[in-house]
C-alpha positions in Angstrom: 16.3 -0.2 91.0 14.5 1.1 87.9 11.1 0.1 86.5 9.3 -3.0 87.7 6.2 -4.6 86.2 3.6 -7.3 86.8 1.2 -8.8 84.4 -2.5 -8.9 85.3 -3.9 -9.8 81.8 -2.0 -11.3 78.8 -4.7 -12.7 76.5 -5.9 -11.0 73.3 -9.3 -10.3 71.8 -11.6 -11.9 74.4 -11.3 -13.3 78.0 -10.6 -17.0 77.9 -11.1 -18.6 81.3 -11.0 -22.3 81.7 -8.8 -25.4 82.4 -6.7 -24.9 79.2 -5.5 -21.4 80.2 -4.9 -21.6 83.9 -1.1 -21.1 84.0 -0.8 -18.3 81.5 -4.2 -16.8 82.3 -7.3 -15.8 80.4 -7.7 -12.1 81.2 -7.3 -9.5 78.5 -4.4 -7.0 78.5 -3.3 -5.2 81.7 0.2 -4.7 83.0 1.2 -2.8 86.2 4.3 -0.7 85.9 6.1 0.9 88.9 8.8 3.5 88.8 11.7 3.4 91.2 9.8 5.9 93.4 6.7 3.7 93.3 4.5 5.7 91.0 1.8 3.6 89.3 1.5 3.3 85.6 -1.1 0.9 84.1 -0.7 -0.4 80.5 -4.1 -1.1 79.0 -7.3 -1.8 80.8 -8.6 -5.2 79.7 -10.3 -7.5 82.2 -7.0 -8.0 84.1 -7.4 -4.5 85.5 -10.3 -5.8 87.7 -8.0 -7.9 89.9 -5.3 -5.1 89.8 -7.9 -2.7 91.2 -8.8 -5.0 94.0 -5.2 -5.4 94.9 -4.6 -1.7 94.9 -7.5 -1.0 97.1 -6.4 -3.6 99.6 -2.9 -2.3 99.7 -4.0 1.3 100.0 -6.2 0.5 103.1 -8.2 3.7 102.6 -5.5 5.9 101.3 -5.7 7.6 97.9 -4.8 5.6 94.9 -3.3 7.6 92.0 -1.6 6.8 88.7 -1.5 7.0 84.9 -3.3 4.6 82.6 -1.9 4.3 79.1 -4.2 2.8 76.5 -2.6 1.5 73.3 -5.9 1.8 71.5 -9.7 1.6 72.1 -10.6 -1.9 71.0 -12.8 -3.8 73.5 -10.2 -6.1 74.9 -8.1 -3.1 76.0 -10.8 -1.0 77.7 -13.4 -3.5 78.8 -12.1 -3.6 82.4 -12.4 0.1 83.1 -16.0 -0.1 84.5 -14.9 -2.8 86.9 -11.8 -1.0 88.2 -12.7 -0.5 91.8 -10.5 2.6 92.5 -12.5 4.8 90.1 -15.5 4.5 92.4 -13.7 6.0 95.5 -13.4 9.7 96.2 -9.9 11.0 96.5 -8.4 8.6 93.9 -7.0 10.2 90.8 -6.1 8.7 87.4 -5.0 10.2 84.1 -6.0 8.1 81.1 -3.7 8.5 78.1 -4.5 7.6 74.5 -3.5 8.3 70.9 -4.1 11.6 69.2 -4.8 9.7 65.9 -8.0 7.8 66.9 -11.1 8.6 64.9 -12.7 9.8 68.1 -11.1 11.0 71.4 -10.2 8.5 74.1 -12.4 10.6 76.4 -15.4 9.9 74.2 -14.7 6.2 73.9 -14.4 5.6 77.7 -17.5 7.7 78.4 -19.6 5.9 75.8 -18.5 2.6 77.2 -20.3 3.6 80.4 -23.4 5.1 78.9 -26.7 3.8 80.3 -27.4 1.8 77.1 -24.5 -0.6 77.8 -23.6 -0.1 81.5 -25.7 0.6 84.6 -23.3 3.2 86.1 -22.5 6.3 84.0 -19.1 7.7 83.8 -20.3 11.0 85.4 -21.3 9.1 88.5 -17.7 8.0 89.3 -16.3 9.4 92.5 -12.6 9.4 91.5 -11.1 12.2 89.5 -10.4 11.1 85.9 -8.4 13.2 83.5 -7.6 12.5 79.9 -4.5 13.3 77.9 -3.4 12.4 74.4 0.0 11.5 73.1 1.2 11.7 69.5 3.7 9.6 67.5 7.3 10.6 68.1 6.2 12.7 71.1 8.1 12.4 74.3 6.7 13.5 77.7 8.0 13.3 81.2 5.8 11.8 83.8 6.1 11.3 87.6 9.5 9.6 87.8 9.5 8.4 84.2 9.7 9.5 80.5 7.3 8.0 77.9 7.4 8.2 74.1 5.1 6.7 71.5 5.2 5.2 68.0 2.3 4.5 65.7 2.0 0.7 64.9 0.1 -1.3 62.3 -3.4 -2.2 63.7 -6.9 -1.6 62.4 -8.2 1.7 63.8 -4.7 2.8 64.9 -2.7 2.0 68.0 0.4 3.1 69.8 3.6 1.4 71.1 5.0 2.9 74.2 8.6 3.2 75.4 9.2 3.9 79.1 12.4 4.9 81.0 12.8 5.5 84.7 14.1 8.9 85.6 16.8 7.4 87.8 17.9 4.7 85.4 17.5 6.3 81.9 19.7 3.7 80.3 17.1 0.9 80.9 13.9 0.9 78.8 10.6 -1.0 78.6 8.9 -1.1 75.2 5.3 -2.2 75.2 3.7 -3.2 71.9 0.5 -5.0 72.6 -1.1 -5.1 69.2 1.0 -4.7 66.0 1.3 -6.4 62.6 4.9 -6.4 61.7 4.3 -7.7 58.2 3.4 -5.1 55.6 -0.3 -4.9 54.5 -1.8 -2.4 52.0 -4.6 -1.5 54.4 -2.2 0.3 56.8 -0.8 2.8 54.3 2.4 2.8 56.3 5.0 5.5 55.5 8.2 4.5 53.9 10.7 3.4 56.6 8.0 2.5 59.1 9.6 -0.9 59.9 13.1 0.7 60.3 11.4 3.2 62.6 9.9 0.4 64.6 13.2 -1.2 65.0 14.8 2.1 66.1 12.0 2.7 68.6 12.7 -0.7 70.2 16.5 -0.5 69.9 18.4 -1.5 73.0 15.4 -2.1 75.2 15.9 -4.0 78.3 12.4 -5.6 77.9 10.3 -5.8 74.8 6.7 -6.9 75.3 5.3 -7.7 71.8 2.2 -9.1 70.2 2.7 -12.7 69.3 -0.9 -13.8 68.6 -0.3 -16.1 65.6 1.8 -19.0 64.5 3.2 -18.8 61.0 0.5 -21.1 59.6 -2.3 -19.2 61.4 -1.1 -15.9 60.1 -1.8 -16.9 56.5 -5.5 -16.7 57.2 -5.3 -13.4 59.2 -3.3 -11.0 57.2 -4.5 -7.4 57.9 -6.0 -8.3 61.2 -3.4 -6.3 63.1 -1.3 -9.0 64.8 2.1 -10.6 64.5 3.5 -14.1 64.7 6.0 -15.4 67.3 8.6 -15.5 64.5 7.9 -11.8 63.6 8.4 -10.8 67.2 11.7 -12.7 67.5 13.0 -11.1 64.3 12.2 -7.6 65.6 13.8 -8.4 69.0 17.0 -9.6 67.3 17.1 -6.6 64.9 16.6 -4.2 67.8 19.1 -5.8 70.1 16.8 -6.2 73.1 17.7 -8.1 76.2 14.4 -9.8 76.9 11.5 -10.6 74.6 8.2 -11.2 76.2 5.5 -12.8 74.0 2.1 -11.2 74.6 -1.5 -11.0 73.5 -1.8 -14.8 73.4 -4.5 -16.1 71.0 -7.8 -16.9 73.0 -7.8 -20.5 71.8 -4.1 -21.1 72.7 -3.7 -23.6 75.5 -1.0 -23.4 78.2 0.7 -26.4 76.6 0.7 -24.8 73.2 2.3 -21.7 74.6 5.0 -23.8 76.2 5.6 -25.4 72.8 5.8 -22.1 71.1 8.2 -20.8 73.7 10.5 -23.8 73.4 10.5 -23.6 69.6 11.3 -19.9 69.5 14.2 -20.3 72.0 15.6 -23.1 69.8 15.4 -20.8 66.8 17.1 -18.0 68.7 19.9 -20.3 69.8 20.4 -21.6 66.2 20.9 -18.0 65.1 23.4 -17.2 67.9 21.0 -14.6 69.4 21.8 -13.7 73.0 18.4 -12.4 74.1 16.2 -14.2 76.6 12.6 -15.1 75.6 9.6 -15.6 77.9 5.8 -15.8 77.5 3.8 -13.4 79.5 1.7 -15.0 82.3 -0.7 -13.5 84.8 1.2 -12.8 88.1 4.6 -12.8 86.4 6.9 -10.0 87.6 9.9 -8.5 86.0 12.5 -5.8 86.7 13.6 -3.6 83.8 
């Protein structure tokens, strides 16, 4: 068995609780990833990390909780859950927070400032767990505890990373996580020639591709340059890259459960009409997958 994952937050931009979002969930991005040896990797720290933290503490039953947290970027919806992540308040726990080298300020500074007394009652320096910080550059590959991770710079205001993970015991299976990414070209990104081809190569042959699918085609016309893709864009990338499973992610805050169902049905129909063999799902809180 290789990597396994569970979604704790799948919504983009802002938490969206309520009757219209019960099935897919209203928490902002957080995905739990486990290696075949059980090592914990957390992808983004939106509000979904709060319930993940509660589950980790219950399961640990007093034992130390350790793991790596990979942040795609530092926008609010990807870091706002950190101050409410229960394991960081317990001595003996240990987390390494990873972020992009290309941010205008360090990921260390961003997380610390989020817990400054001006905006939060408990300062970062009061945390009892050990928290380390590491950065990862584009096209850089690093081994972790039972896994290998590489990164690719994507198109999003302020900069962001896509991550590709493989399990040390099953290197032929890969998870690619792309939470926020605008696949269409836009002048504001100053993308290098060949960026899109590089994106396809980065995703090539992935067992699971989790990709931003915030907008419909009609909605996107009013949001070019905002850093997000359409469901059609995500499907096109998945077909080009030859992935096995496409998971639609970062659902628009206003998108109801029924509307996500409709998007999923429509996209599957398009895939069938094109003879594509990939499977397509929409990320939902509590959904688990094996890579």
